[in-house]
N, C-alpha and C positions, 0 to 999 in steps of 0.2 A: 633626596636625601641631603644629607647634614653631613659638612664641612668639617671633619673633626682637628681641634684645633689641643696642637699638644701644650704642656707646660713640661717645669719641671717636676712636677711634685706627679706628673704622672711616669717620667722616668725613674726616678725614684722611686717609685712603685712598685718600679716595673724589676727596677736589680735588684730591689729588697727581698721581692719574692720571689725571684730566681735562688737568693740564697737559701728558702726557708723551704724550696721546693732541696737543695742540697737537703737543708738537717731536718727533710721531714726522706729525703729518701734515709740516709745512712738511720737515722732516728728504726726505720720499718727498723734495716739490717739488725739493728742493735737491736731489736723488742724479740727475738727467732720467734721469729713465726706468730707471733703477737702474744706469746706465752713471759715479757716480763711486763710489768702494768706500768710501770712508768716510761717507758719505752717505748710505750704502745701511746699514752699519752701522749710525747712529746709528738710523736708520729701525727695522731689526730688533732693537734691544736696546729702543728709546725702546715700539715699536712691544707687544714680551715682554712688561715693568715696567707698561704703563698694564693690557693687559685680568687680567693677576695681581691690580692694584693695585684693578681692579673687581668678581676674583673675592672678592676679604676687603671688598672693605665690603658686598658683596652677604650675605654670611655674616650680618649687626648693618638692613639695609634692606631692605627691599621689595625689586625688583627693578622696576618697575614709577616706581620714586623715585631709585635708586639711578644708572640706564640717560640715563629724562633729564637728571639733575645732570650727567650723564659727561657726555654727548654734547652739554648746550648749552652750559655753560662750555664743554668741545673747540673749540667751533664759538667759540665769540667770543671766546676767546682764542689762534685760529690768524687770523681775520681780523681784531681788532685787534694781534698782529704786525705779520702780512703792510702790512698802512696802514703802519706805524710804518719798516718796513725796506721801503715805499716801492715794495712789490711790486703792494698791494691797493690799487687811488684810493678816499682819502676823499671822504662825504658829508657834509651833518648825518643826511639819511634813517638811511642809514645807523647810525652813532651813537644816533641813537633806539634803531633796531629790534634793536641790540642793546645797547642799560641795556633793552630790552623782557626779551631772555631771561634777563637777571643776574635780574632783576626779578620774575620766573617761576621760576627756578631757587630763590633767596631763599625762596619763598613754598613750592615743594614744600619746601624744608630742612628749614621749618614747618612740613609737614600731615602728614609720616612716624610721627607716634607716634599711637598714642593716646590718647585725656583716661581718665580715669577712671571717667565716664559711660558710658564708647561699650564696646563687646565690646573684647576682646582684639583684635591685629590676630594675623592667622595666615596666615603665606606658608606651601602647598606648594610644594613642590620641582618639577617636569616629572618630574623623574624618579619622587616617587611614585606617579605619577599612574597 
């Protein structure tokens, strides 16, 4: 088992790929069931880049943390942008719960690294099992 060494580049890639997740979700909606070629292409490009970024981020961030952050930020951005564009109704409760998602993501960001008093983090790849 090898210890994952997280760098700033892994975190930048993770947050960028989460932004691309929101972009592909919005492009998927705009493609109208893949009937609008431009939005279909945007969906495909953003989807591939989002997965590549997530894959790179998981080289240095445990999958449990990386995937939760990727989906949480992606979902929060998707809903927020849809509300800004007017395609999603805005409510106080929705904004509060989106804030809760972001707060949980921030919490996960700071739990991904072991302290010196803990055992070093190891993460076996599924391929190693």
